[in-house]
BAGU-853060 format. One record per residue (C-alpha): residue in one letter; x, y, z; residue number from 1. Coordinates in pm, 1 decimal. Layout:
<atoms>
> A_X_Y_Z_NUM .
...
</atoms>
This chain:
<atoms>
> M_-239.9_4053.6_3238.8_1 .
> E_-103.7_4338.0_3027.9_2 .
> D_254.5_4238.0_3101.7_3 .
> S_195.6_3884.0_2988.0_4 .
> T_30.5_3991.9_2665.7_5 .
> G_298.1_4245.6_2600.3_6 .
> S_580.3_3996.1_2649.0_7 .
> N_432.0_3727.5_2425.8_8 .
> P_520.2_3890.3_2092.4_9 .
> Q_886.1_3902.0_2195.2_10 .
> S_908.6_3527.0_2248.9_11 .
> P_854.4_3422.9_1885.1_12 .
> G_1109.5_3682.5_1772.1_13 .
> F_1374.2_3549.0_2008.9_14 .
> T_1299.2_3191.7_1902.5_15 .
> E_1329.5_3279.7_1535.0_16 .
> K_1659.9_3459.6_1595.5_17 .
> L_1790.3_3159.1_1787.7_18 .
> K_1689.5_2923.1_1506.6_19 .
> S_1848.1_3146.5_1241.2_20 .
> W_2168.4_3168.9_1444.9_21 .
> L_2180.0_2791.4_1487.5_22 .
> S_2121.2_2745.5_1114.2_23 .
> W_2399.7_2991.5_1027.3_24 .
> S_2652.2_2846.3_1269.6_25 .
> W_2569.5_2479.1_1208.6_26 .
> T_2834.3_2423.6_939.7_27 .
> Y_3109.8_2593.1_1133.9_28 .
> V_3013.7_2414.2_1456.4_29 .
> C_3047.3_2076.3_1283.3_30 .
> F_3399.1_2150.5_1162.1_31 .
> L_3496.1_2293.9_1500.8_32 .
> W_3358.4_1991.6_1682.8_33 .
> F_3540.6_1749.8_1453.7_34 .
> G_3868.1_1933.7_1506.4_35 .
> M_3824.0_1939.8_1884.4_36 .
> V_3755.9_1565.7_1888.3_37 .
> L_4078.6_1496.9_1701.1_38 .
> I_4279.0_1722.2_1933.9_39 .
> M_4125.7_1565.9_2246.3_40 .
> L_4199.7_1216.4_2120.9_41 .
> Y_4562.5_1309.3_2065.4_42 .
> V_4597.3_1490.3_2399.0_43 .
> L_4439.2_1208.1_2599.3_44 .
> W_4617.3_932.7_2410.7_45 .
> S_4872.2_871.6_2688.7_46 .
> P_4674.1_964.1_3006.6_47 .
> L_4383.1_737.6_2914.2_48 .
> K_4614.6_462.9_2784.5_49 .
> L_4424.6_447.7_2454.9_50 .
> Q_4709.2_255.8_2293.0_51 .
> E_4679.0_-27.3_2544.7_52 .
> T_4299.7_-21.5_2507.7_53 .
> L_4322.2_-55.6_2131.0_54 .
> T_4576.6_-335.7_2166.2_55 .
> S_4354.6_-530.6_2404.2_56 .
> A_4053.5_-469.6_2178.8_57 .
> S_4243.4_-599.9_1876.4_58 .
> V_4347.5_-910.0_2074.8_59 .
> F_3984.2_-966.4_2175.6_60 .
> L_3863.1_-929.5_1816.1_61 .
> N_4128.8_-1172.0_1695.2_62 .
> T_4001.7_-1435.1_1936.2_63 .
> L_3647.1_-1415.8_1798.4_64 .
> T_3543.0_-1702.1_1573.1_65 .
> P_3396.3_-1650.1_1224.9_66 .
> K_3058.1_-1761.1_1361.3_67 .
> F_3039.1_-1435.2_1555.4_68 .
> Y_3085.6_-1228.0_1240.0_69 .
> V_2831.4_-1440.2_1056.3_70 .
> A_2580.5_-1377.4_1336.5_71 .
> L_2666.1_-1006.3_1341.5_72 .
> T_2624.1_-950.6_967.5_73 .
> G_2317.5_-1176.6_955.9_74 .
> T_2148.3_-978.0_1234.6_75 .
> S_2232.4_-651.3_1059.3_76 .
> S_2083.6_-787.1_736.8_77 .
> L_1766.6_-897.1_917.6_78 .
> I_1715.5_-560.3_1088.5_79 .
> S_1778.4_-361.6_770.2_80 .
> G_1541.8_-597.1_584.2_81 .
> L_1263.9_-531.4_834.6_82 .
> I_1322.9_-156.9_802.1_83 .
> L_1309.9_-192.6_422.5_84 .
> I_978.0_-378.8_435.2_85 .
> F_824.8_-115.2_663.6_86 .
> E_957.4_172.2_450.3_87 .
> W_821.4_12.3_133.3_88 .
> W_478.2_-45.7_289.8_89 .
> Y_465.5_311.3_419.5_90 .
> F_568.1_450.8_79.0_91 .
> R_300.8_246.1_-102.3_92 .
> K_33.1_355.0_143.6_93 .
> Y_119.4_722.7_199.5_94 .
> G_350.6_806.7_-90.1_95 .
> T_647.5_916.6_122.6_96 .
> S_929.9_773.8_331.5_97 .
> F_863.7_742.6_704.7_98 .
> I_1225.2_816.6_801.0_99 .
> E_1237.3_1111.6_563.2_100 .
> Q_905.3_1247.2_691.4_101 .
> V_1013.9_1223.7_1055.8_102 .
> S_1349.7_1381.6_974.3_103 .
> V_1191.1_1671.2_787.1_104 .
> S_923.6_1725.6_1050.8_105 .
> H_1156.4_1728.0_1352.5_106 .
> L_1503.3_1820.1_1228.3_107 .
> R_1431.0_2080.9_959.7_108 .
> P_1267.8_2332.9_1201.7_109 .
> L_1572.3_2302.7_1431.5_110 .
> L_1806.9_2366.5_1139.8_111 .
> G_1612.6_2672.3_1026.2_112 .
> G_1422.9_2510.7_740.1_113 .
> V_1069.0_2590.9_638.7_114 .
> E_809.3_2372.8_802.2_115 .
> S_569.8_2193.3_578.0_116 .
> S_243.9_2372.8_534.4_117 .
> S_-65.0_2230.8_687.5_118 .
> T_-301.3_2042.8_466.6_119 .
> T_-603.6_2178.7_649.5_120 .
> G_-837.0_2343.7_407.6_121 .
> L_-705.2_2172.8_96.1_122 .
> F_-1015.5_1966.0_50.8_123 .
> S_-1351.9_2130.6_66.3_124 .
> S_-1694.1_2035.5_-55.8_125 .
> V_-1859.3_2185.5_-357.1_126 .
> N_-2045.0_2417.2_-123.2_127 .
> G_-1724.0_2569.7_13.0_128 .
> D_-1584.4_2901.8_-93.8_129 .
> A_-1314.1_2918.2_-355.4_130 .
> E_-966.7_2921.5_-211.9_131 .
> P_-748.6_3226.0_-277.5_132 .
> R_-442.0_3043.2_-411.6_133 .
> P_-450.1_2863.4_-747.8_134 .
> S_-259.4_2562.1_-614.6_135 .
> V_-516.4_2510.9_-338.2_136 .
> S_-820.1_2574.0_-556.9_137 .
> E_-688.7_2309.5_-797.7_138 .
> C_-729.2_2056.5_-513.4_139 .
> K_-1090.1_2142.5_-438.1_140 .
> V_-1323.9_1845.5_-423.7_141 .
> W_-1631.3_1870.4_-646.9_142 .
> R_-1959.1_1684.2_-659.4_143 .
> N_-1955.3_1425.0_-939.5_144 .
> P_-2217.7_1544.9_-1192.7_145 .
> L_-2290.8_1187.0_-1304.6_146 .
> N_-2278.5_1013.1_-966.0_147 .
> L_-2466.1_684.5_-945.0_148 .
> F_-2758.7_589.2_-722.0_149 .
> R_-2659.7_423.2_-395.8_150 .
> G_-2947.3_179.6_-366.2_151 .
> A_-2990.1_88.9_-732.8_152 .
> E_-2623.8_82.7_-838.2_153 .
> Y_-2362.7_110.6_-561.4_154 .
> N_-2538.2_-134.6_-329.9_155 .
> R_-2585.7_-386.9_-609.0_156 .
> Y_-2209.6_-383.3_-663.8_157 .
> T_-2159.9_-449.0_-292.2_158 .
> W_-2406.6_-738.5_-297.2_159 .
> V_-2226.1_-903.6_-590.4_160 .
> T_-1860.7_-843.7_-497.7_161 .
> G_-1871.8_-784.7_-122.1_162 .
> K_-1662.1_-467.6_-169.0_163 .
> E_-1759.0_-115.7_-66.8_164 .
> P_-1728.1_116.3_-369.7_165 .
> L_-1758.6_435.6_-162.6_166 .
> T_-1524.6_558.3_109.0_167 .
> Y_-1637.1_713.8_434.6_168 .
> Y_-1473.5_1042.3_336.8_169 .
> D_-1673.7_1050.8_12.6_170 .
> M_-2003.8_968.6_185.0_171 .
> N_-1934.5_1225.4_456.3_172 .
> L_-1893.0_1494.2_190.0_173 .
> S_-2225.9_1389.4_38.8_174 .
> A_-2392.0_1415.5_381.5_175 .
> Q_-2256.5_1768.3_420.6_176 .
> D_-2384.3_1861.3_74.0_177 .
> H_-2732.1_1727.0_146.5_178 .
> Q_-2753.3_1906.8_480.1_179 .
> T_-2653.4_2234.8_318.6_180 .
> F_-2869.3_2191.8_9.8_181 .
> F_-3187.9_2058.2_163.9_182 .
> T_-3214.0_2182.3_524.9_183 .
> G_-3102.2_2545.2_494.1_184 .
> D_-3086.0_2771.7_800.2_185 .
> T_-3081.9_2571.1_1123.6_186 .
> Q_-3271.7_2848.2_1307.1_187 .
> Q_-3579.7_2799.8_1085.9_188 .
> L_-3594.9_2421.4_1075.7_189 .
> R_-3930.1_2248.6_1070.9_190 .
> P_-3961.5_1927.1_1275.0_191 .
> E_-3926.7_1705.5_969.0_192 .
> D_-3622.5_1907.6_852.9_193 .
> A_-3453.4_1847.7_1188.7_194 .
> V_-3512.1_1473.9_1148.6_195 .
> M_-3373.2_1482.3_793.9_196 .
> Q_-3069.2_1679.4_902.0_197 .
> K_-2993.8_1402.4_1148.5_198 .
> A_-3069.0_1140.1_882.1_199 .
> W_-2803.5_1271.5_643.7_200 .
> R_-2544.2_1244.0_920.5_201 .
> E_-2615.9_877.2_999.3_202 .
> R_-2342.0_636.2_892.4_203 .
> N_-2569.5_330.8_881.4_204 .
> P_-2787.5_320.9_564.4_205 .
> Q_-3073.3_150.8_748.8_206 .
> A_-3068.6_425.5_1012.2_207 .
> R_-3095.1_689.0_737.1_208 .
> I_-3389.4_509.8_579.5_209 .
> R_-3568.3_478.4_917.3_210 .
> A_-3514.6_849.9_978.7_211 .
> A_-3665.7_928.8_636.1_212 .
> Y_-3979.3_730.2_721.2_213 .
> Q_-3993.7_909.3_1056.0_214 .
> A_-3987.6_1245.1_874.5_215 .
> I_-4269.7_1127.5_645.9_216 .
> E_-4476.3_1032.8_951.5_217 .
> I_-4429.0_1386.1_1086.9_218 .
> N_-4516.2_1547.3_753.4_219 .
> H_-4638.7_1351.9_451.2_220 .
> Q_-4526.9_1643.5_232.5_221 .
> C_-4155.6_1606.6_319.4_222 .
> A_-3993.1_1593.2_-23.9_223 .
> A_-3638.9_1554.1_113.4_224 .
> A_-3739.0_1224.4_278.4_225 .
> Y_-3855.3_1083.2_-55.5_226 .
> V_-3526.8_1197.9_-209.5_227 .
> L_-3333.5_995.1_47.8_228 .
> L_-3553.2_690.2_-11.3_229 .
> A_-3504.2_721.9_-388.9_230 .
> E_-3128.3_744.0_-346.0_231 .
> E_-3076.9_469.1_-89.8_232 .
> E_-3376.6_236.2_-55.3_233 .
> A_-3481.2_199.7_-419.6_234 .
> T_-3312.9_-107.5_-568.7_235 .
> T_-3393.4_-23.5_-932.7_236 .
> I_-3378.7_291.6_-1142.4_237 .
> T_-3752.2_259.9_-1215.1_238 .
> E_-3834.1_258.7_-844.1_239 .
> A_-3601.5_553.1_-784.6_240 .
> E_-3771.0_749.0_-1064.7_241 .
> R_-4112.1_682.2_-910.3_242 .
> L_-3998.8_819.1_-572.5_243 .
> F_-3839.2_1124.9_-732.8_244 .
> K_-4161.4_1197.7_-924.3_245 .
> K_-4353.2_1170.9_-597.8_246 .
> A_-4112.1_1413.2_-431.8_247 .
> L_-4150.7_1653.8_-724.2_248 .
> S_-4530.2_1638.1_-724.0_249 .
> I_-4549.2_1695.0_-347.2_250 .
> G_-4411.2_2043.3_-341.9_251 .
> K_-4395.1_2166.4_-699.9_252 .
> D_-4677.8_2416.0_-668.4_253 .
> G_-4555.2_2520.2_-325.6_254 .
> F_-4205.6_2579.8_-462.1_255 .
> Y_-4324.2_2820.7_-730.9_256 .
> E_-4549.7_2997.3_-484.3_257 .
> I_-4248.3_3053.8_-257.6_258 .
> F_-4037.7_3171.6_-551.9_259 .
> S_-4298.2_3431.6_-646.3_260 .
> L_-4316.4_3568.7_-292.1_261 .
> C_-3958.1_3544.5_-174.0_262 .
> N_-3617.7_3529.5_-333.5_263 .
> T_-3446.3_3359.7_-39.7_264 .
> A_-3595.3_3012.1_-64.5_265 .
> G_-3253.3_2864.1_-132.4_266 .
> K_-3315.3_2517.3_5.7_267 .
> D_-3638.7_2478.5_-194.3_268 .
> I_-3460.6_2581.6_-515.8_269 .
> N_-3178.6_2339.6_-444.9_270 .
> L_-3421.3_2057.3_-373.1_271 .
> L_-3620.9_2126.2_-690.0_272 .
> V_-3309.3_2140.1_-907.5_273 .
> Y_-3171.2_1822.7_-750.7_274 .
> I_-3494.7_1628.7_-805.9_275 .
> K_-3529.0_1741.5_-1168.6_276 .
> R_-3168.0_1659.4_-1241.9_277 .
> R_-3195.8_1311.1_-1093.3_278 .
> L_-3518.1_1254.2_-1291.2_279 .
> A_-3329.3_1347.1_-1608.5_280 .
> M_-3054.7_1101.8_-1513.3_281 .
> C_-3317.2_830.7_-1453.5_282 .
> A_-3460.1_892.8_-1799.8_283 .
> R_-3107.7_869.5_-1947.4_284 .
> K_-3039.3_539.0_-1771.3_285 .
> L_-3375.8_396.0_-1879.8_286 .
> G_-3308.0_475.0_-2247.8_287 .
> R_-3533.4_780.4_-2284.4_288 .
> I_-3241.8_992.8_-2394.8_289 .
> K_-3429.2_1261.7_-2588.7_290 .
> E_-3654.2_1317.7_-2289.8_291 .
> A_-3346.0_1343.6_-2065.5_292 .
> V_-3185.0_1598.9_-2299.8_293 .
> K_-3500.0_1811.6_-2297.8_294 .
> M_-3519.7_1803.0_-1917.5_295 .
> M_-3154.3_1905.6_-1885.9_296 .
> R_-3191.0_2191.3_-2135.3_297 .
> D_-3501.4_2317.4_-1954.4_298 .
> L_-3322.4_2298.1_-1620.9_299 .
> M_-3022.5_2495.2_-1751.1_300 .
> K_-3253.1_2755.7_-1902.7_301 .
> E_-3466.1_2783.4_-1587.9_302 .
> F_-3172.8_2811.8_-1346.1_303 .
> P_-2879.0_2957.9_-1543.0_304 .
> L_-2697.7_3076.0_-1230.0_305 .
> L_-2646.3_2725.4_-1093.8_306 .
> G_-2348.1_2658.7_-1318.6_307 .
> M_-2144.1_2512.9_-1033.2_308 .
> L_-2365.8_2202.6_-1048.4_309 .
> N_-2215.3_2127.8_-1394.2_310 .
> I_-2543.3_2012.9_-1548.1_311 .
> H_-2387.7_2073.6_-1890.5_312 .
> E_-2166.8_1766.9_-1833.7_313 .
> N_-2479.2_1551.0_-1802.7_314 .
> L_-2608.3_1712.4_-2120.8_315 .
> L_-2283.3_1645.4_-2309.7_316 .
> E_-2290.0_1276.5_-2219.2_317 .
> A_-2653.4_1238.0_-2326.4_318 .
> L_-2591.2_1420.3_-2657.6_319 .
> L_-2292.3_1195.9_-2729.7_320 .
> E_-2518.4_895.2_-2673.8_321 .
> L_-2756.7_1040.4_-2934.2_322 .
> Q_-2453.7_1103.3_-3160.3_323 .
> A_-2573.3_1463.6_-3194.8_324 .
> Y_-2220.9_1592.6_-3249.5_325 .
> A_-2333.1_1932.9_-3377.9_326 .
> D_-2524.4_1993.4_-3054.2_327 .
> V_-2222.0_1874.0_-2854.6_328 .
> Q_-2005.6_2128.4_-3037.1_329 .
> A_-2258.8_2401.8_-2957.6_330 .
> V_-2247.9_2319.9_-2586.0_331 .
> L_-1867.3_2313.6_-2592.5_332 .
> A_-1858.7_2652.0_-2765.0_333 .
> K_-2041.8_2794.6_-2463.9_334 .
> Y_-1856.9_2619.8_-2182.0_335 .
> D_-1507.6_2555.2_-2323.8_336 .
> D_-1408.5_2915.5_-2262.4_337 .
> I_-1077.1_3039.4_-2129.9_338 .
> S_-1249.0_3226.3_-1845.7_339 .
> L_-1444.5_2921.4_-1723.0_340 .
> P_-1307.9_2632.0_-1516.9_341 .
> K_-1222.5_2324.7_-1718.5_342 .
> S_-1294.7_1959.9_-1656.8_343 .
> A_-1194.1_1628.3_-1808.6_344 .
> T_-1536.6_1603.9_-1972.3_345 .
> I_-1492.5_1933.3_-2156.8_346 .
> C_-1129.0_1877.9_-2260.1_347 .
> Y_-1164.4_1514.8_-2369.1_348 .
> T_-1500.4_1569.2_-2543.4_349 .
> S_-1341.9_1849.4_-2745.3_350 .
> A_-1054.8_1614.2_-2831.2_351 .
> L_-1300.7_1340.0_-2926.5_352 .
> L_-1484.8_1564.1_-3173.3_353 .
> K_-1161.7_1670.5_-3343.5_354 .
> A_-1022.0_1317.3_-3343.2_355 .
> R_-1345.2_1179.4_-3487.5_356 .
> A_-1305.0_1398.2_-3798.4_357 .
> V_-970.5_1238.1_-3895.2_358 .
> S_-936.4_914.7_-3697.5_359 .
> D_-1108.1_684.5_-3947.9_360 .
> K_-832.7_751.3_-4205.8_361 .
> F_-541.8_807.1_-3968.2_362 .
> S_-235.5_587.7_-4004.0_363 .
> P_84.1_637.1_-3800.7_364 .
> E_300.7_509.4_-4088.8_365 .
> A_140.2_740.5_-4343.4_366 .
> A_157.4_1036.0_-4103.8_367 .
> S_528.9_976.5_-4044.5_368 .
> R_595.9_976.9_-4420.5_369 .
> R_388.8_1274.9_-4531.3_370 .
> G_349.9_1464.0_-4203.5_371 .
> L_29.5_1565.2_-4027.8_372 .
> S_-243.3_1754.5_-4205.4_373 .
> T_-401.4_2063.3_-4049.6_374 .
> A_-702.4_1867.7_-3922.0_375 .
> E_-479.9_1593.2_-3781.4_376 .
> M_-257.5_1852.3_-3615.2_377 .
> N_-564.2_2011.9_-3452.6_378 .
> A_-677.4_1671.5_-3326.7_379 .
> V_-333.5_1590.9_-3183.7_380 .
> E_-310.6_1931.4_-3013.8_381 .
> A_-657.8_1877.4_-2862.3_382 .
> I_-545.1_1539.1_-2728.1_383 .
> H_-228.4_1693.7_-2584.7_384 .
> R_-438.7_1965.0_-2420.0_385 .
> A_-672.4_1707.6_-2266.0_386 .
> V_-385.1_1487.7_-2145.0_387 .
> E_-212.4_1786.3_-1986.7_388 .
> F_-530.5_1870.3_-1796.9_389 .
> N_-577.2_1513.1_-1670.8_390 .
> P_-299.4_1264.8_-1754.6_391 .
> H_-478.1_972.8_-1585.4_392 .
> V_-764.6_937.8_-1836.1_393 .
> P_-587.8_771.5_-2135.7_394 .
> K_-494.8_457.1_-1942.2_395 .
> Y_-862.4_398.0_-1863.8_396 .
> L_-981.4_479.2_-2216.8_397 .
> L_-715.1_248.4_-2364.8_398 .
> E_-808.2_-16.1_-2103.7_399 .
> M_-455.2_-26.7_-1964.7_400 .
> K_-609.7_3.6_-1616.3_401 .
> S_-929.1_-156.7_-1490.3_402 .
> L_-1226.8_66.5_-1421.3_403 .
> I_-1423.4_83.2_-1096.2_404 .
> L_-1748.7_255.0_-1005.5_405 .
> P_-1694.9_631.9_-993.7_406 .
> P_-1706.8_808.0_-654.6_407 .
> E_-1970.0_1062.4_-554.7_408 .
> H_-1705.4_1336.9_-544.0_409 .
> I_-1413.6_1396.0_-775.6_410 .
> L_-1093.1_1593.0_-773.5_411 .
> K_-1035.6_1782.4_-1096.3_412 .
> R_-718.0_1669.3_-1273.2_413 .
> G_-701.2_1370.5_-1036.8_414 .
> D_-748.4_995.6_-1072.7_415 .
> S_-1102.0_1017.5_-931.6_416 .
> E_-1207.8_1248.4_-1216.6_417 .
> A_-1040.7_1015.3_-1467.6_418 .
> V_-1235.5_716.7_-1333.3_419 .
> A_-1564.0_910.3_-1346.5_420 .
> Y_-1503.6_1033.8_-1702.5_421 .
> A_-1389.6_700.9_-1846.8_422 .
> F_-1674.1_511.6_-1677.8_423 .
> F_-1935.8_706.3_-1875.2_424 .
> H_-1746.1_811.5_-2191.3_425 .
> L_-1544.5_504.0_-2288.7_426 .
> Q_-1834.6_381.8_-2503.2_427 .
> H_-1840.1_712.6_-2694.5_428 .
> W_-1468.7_684.5_-2777.5_429 .
> K_-1518.9_325.0_-2894.5_430 .
> R_-1806.1_433.6_-3114.4_431 .
> A_-1585.2_682.0_-3305.4_432 .
> E_-1385.7_463.3_-3543.6_433 .
> G_-1010.2_504.0_-3497.3_434 .
> A_-1036.5_758.5_-3214.1_435 .
> L_-875.4_528.9_-2957.7_436 .
> N_-602.2_439.5_-3207.3_437 .
> L_-520.2_809.2_-3254.2_438 .
> L_-521.4_856.3_-2877.5_439 .
> H_-290.2_557.7_-2834.7_440 .
> C_-40.8_694.0_-3087.4_441 .
> T_-26.4_1051.5_-2961.2_442 .
> W_-111.4_1084.5_-2589.9_443 .
> E_236.0_1012.2_-2454.7_444 .
> G_380.7_1293.0_-2665.5_445 .
> T_217.5_1537.0_-2422.7_446 .
> F_484.2_1474.3_-2162.0_447 .
> R_757.4_1597.6_-2398.5_448 .
> I_580.4_1935.0_-2411.8_449 .
> I_519.9_1982.4_-2038.9_450 .
> P_821.7_2132.3_-1859.0_451 .
> Y_990.1_1902.9_-1609.2_452 .
> P_1013.2_1935.9_-1316.7_453 .
> L_654.1_2056.3_-1311.8_454 .
> E_732.3_2413.1_-1207.2_455 .
> K_498.8_2550.2_-1471.9_456 .
> G_244.1_2411.5_-1712.2_457 .
> H_209.5_2442.9_-2087.2_458 .
> L_-158.0_2533.4_-2130.6_459 .
> F_-280.4_2506.6_-1771.4_460 .
> Y_-153.7_2571.5_-1422.4_461 .
> P_123.4_2338.3_-1302.4_462 .
> Y_-11.1_1999.8_-1204.7_463 .
> P_-101.2_2018.6_-833.1_464 .
> G_84.9_1801.5_-588.5_465 .
> C_-208.9_1731.2_-357.8_466 .
> T_-410.9_1510.5_-594.7_467 .
> E_-269.2_1178.8_-474.5_468 .
> T_-365.2_1241.3_-110.6_469 .
> A_-719.5_1348.0_-198.7_470 .
> D_-770.6_1064.0_-446.7_471 .
> R_-665.7_809.4_-184.8_472 .
> E_-942.7_949.2_37.9_473 .
> L_-1204.1_945.2_-240.0_474 .
> L_-1128.7_610.1_-405.4_475 .
> P_-1168.3_267.5_-237.9_476 .
> S_-865.6_90.1_-98.3_477 .
> F_-881.2_-197.9_-349.7_478 .
> H_-818.8_47.5_-636.1_479 .
> E_-458.1_129.2_-728.0_480 .
> V_-447.9_508.1_-741.6_481 .
> S_-281.6_650.5_-1050.6_482 .
> V_-2.5_893.8_-957.1_483 .
> Y_139.9_1168.9_-1177.1_484 .
> P_421.3_1248.5_-1197.5_485 .
> K_563.0_913.6_-1093.9_486 .
> K_744.5_948.6_-764.5_487 .
> E_1100.4_830.4_-743.6_488 .
> L_1185.4_589.4_-465.5_489 .
> P_1295.5_778.8_-152.3_490 .
> F_1662.3_772.3_-59.0_491 .
> F_1607.5_576.4_261.6_492 .
> I_1436.5_289.6_77.5_493 .
> L_1732.2_262.8_-160.2_494 .
> F_1973.9_295.3_132.1_495 .
> T_1810.7_23.2_343.0_496 .
> A_1784.1_-202.4_36.6_497 .
> G_2155.1_-160.1_-31.3_498 .
> L_2243.4_-207.9_336.2_499 .
> C_2033.8_-523.8_360.4_500 .
> S_2188.3_-670.6_44.4_501 .
> F_2543.3_-575.0_146.8_502 .
> T_2522.1_-721.3_499.1_503 .
> A_2355.5_-1038.2_368.0_504 .
> M_2639.3_-1079.0_119.2_505 .
> L_2897.0_-1026.7_396.0_506 .
> A_2726.4_-1288.2_612.5_507 .
> M_2729.1_-1541.2_329.4_508 .
> L_3092.9_-1473.9_235.6_509 .
> T_3208.0_-1487.9_599.4_510 .
> H_3032.2_-1822.7_643.0_511 .
> Q_3183.3_-1968.5_324.9_512 .
> F_3534.6_-1813.4_340.7_513 .
> P_3611.0_-1721.4_704.3_514 .
> E_3993.9_-1691.7_670.9_515 .
> L_3985.4_-1488.0_352.3_516 .
> M_3723.4_-1249.7_494.5_517 .
> G_3938.1_-1207.7_809.8_518 .
> V_4234.0_-1096.7_601.0_519 .
> F_4010.3_-866.2_403.0_520 .
> A_3863.8_-710.9_721.9_521 .
> K_4210.7_-643.5_865.9_522 .
> A_4326.4_-482.8_543.1_523 .
> F_4010.9_-273.4_525.4_524 .
> F_4039.3_-136.5_881.1_525 .
> S_4413.6_-70.8_848.6_526 .
> T_4344.7_129.4_534.9_527 .
> L_4055.2_309.0_704.2_528 .
> F_4265.2_424.3_1000.8_529 .
> A_4577.6_502.4_798.1_530 .
> P_4486.7_873.5_753.7_531 .
> L_4443.1_908.6_1132.0_532 .
> G_4789.9_763.7_1196.8_533 .
> F_4939.5_985.3_927.0_534 .
> F_4776.6_1290.1_1088.3_535 .
> A_4915.0_1192.6_1432.8_536 .
> D_5267.9_1150.3_1295.8_537 .
> K_5255.5_1489.4_1128.0_538 .
> M_5131.8_1654.0_1448.0_539 .
> E_5420.1_1500.2_1645.3_540 .
> S_5676.8_1618.5_1392.4_541 .
> F_5526.3_1966.3_1376.4_542 .
> M_5486.5_2032.1_1749.0_543 .
> P_5782.9_2016.4_1991.9_544 .
> S_5773.0_1714.0_2221.8_545 .
> S_5803.9_1931.6_2534.7_546 .
> F_5482.5_2112.3_2443.5_547 .
> W_5280.8_1793.2_2426.1_548 .
> H_5445.1_1667.5_2746.3_549 .
> Q_5344.9_1981.8_2939.0_550 .
> L_4994.3_1969.4_2785.2_551 .
> T_4937.7_1608.7_2893.5_552 .
> R_5055.7_1693.7_3246.8_553 .
> I_4794.7_1970.9_3265.2_554 .
</atoms>
């Protein structure tokens, strides 16, 4: 046992040395192999009667009719066309070339290249720990602060359009969040908590609702069950608000009694905060905006340490609806800090406030003649800052791309965050006269400031490369995911497209002009093999004839 464990560490070292040696010698081996092939062809020219073989092959090719060449080039065009179609489909679906991916995955390790890093751990829920590397933490998936209600909003969309607005990956993240938030330690589960933990994991909505009623039968004071019913069974916001109020009234006194006795009632705190937040969102959706603002402020004051829930983003949206811009600026002054994580809501709301101050009198023609004023320059810089953080948002605000229902989880700086922001804030930009016009005139100038290729950012970290993969998991398949920076077409797609076009052209020309194409083919191959004949003549003149005669006899 000891021998086997002691010999294992030596194996990877030997393998790495072998790979490095192969990588170092690969170039020289290619040249050596090519030279040996040429020498062997020359040495075996007479013993193997290669001259007679080539003569008979040329006679055979001359006897072939033009129909054969038409069939040959047509088949080549068809095969390359099928490869092109598959490559294009794979690139549109996964954002990379299949041939290139297979080549990199299997050939690069053999040639000593660095294997692609695993994507495991790139996407974690809001409950997960922060990743150590900035590039990975940029690709962390967060809970959408303004996510809609499944029963009252998402399901209604499904009933009308027949499309599912949420992906399984998104709903699975929500199930994990609810299990962590509402059930707590599995060793101290009550019977109704065990039922609810199973309910959150159910894929079928009706099965989740039945499990919630089962938990209520076990304990009529199960607040988490009423939360599930409010989220998924209620078909209107009013009905959802009624169920949330019932859940809040069930355990409110019990919650505060637990808080006064013990500081470890994490699941009860999470449940209370979740219910109050959803009640504030119900009030906002039902038009009681001042009441919603008060509830959000009280919640932030009561639980100041729960900043990761981003309740301030709900507050910002409600204050913008009230057009309380001074209060919005006060919230931004607290949360738009260099030491705090940013979001599209913070960056674009800050840009909106600065654009609103100058947008009503802004004119591109006048600005080009006299230059930008200080206030206009501040507004443009704020827009550039927001666009650098999330370059996908302007197309939705300017209605260059169609909006869909936002997902329950978002990826900061990704298309999912852009959809969620524009869905709720487009009306606020339209309300500020001229703000969208200023955005339209200035947002594309951001890309002249950002270094390219994106090795470093201007005001933020370099734009992460994992956003497209995560957004494709979070957003429904009928939505065209916005990609930044735009990916160039892979080499193999261009190559197969050129090969398909070239062979199709050859097939057509051979069918129309068979004699002319025959002459052209003979001239082409004679020119192609001319260097080989020149090399053979030089070798014969350089080496004595007796040497080659003795070598062929050996």
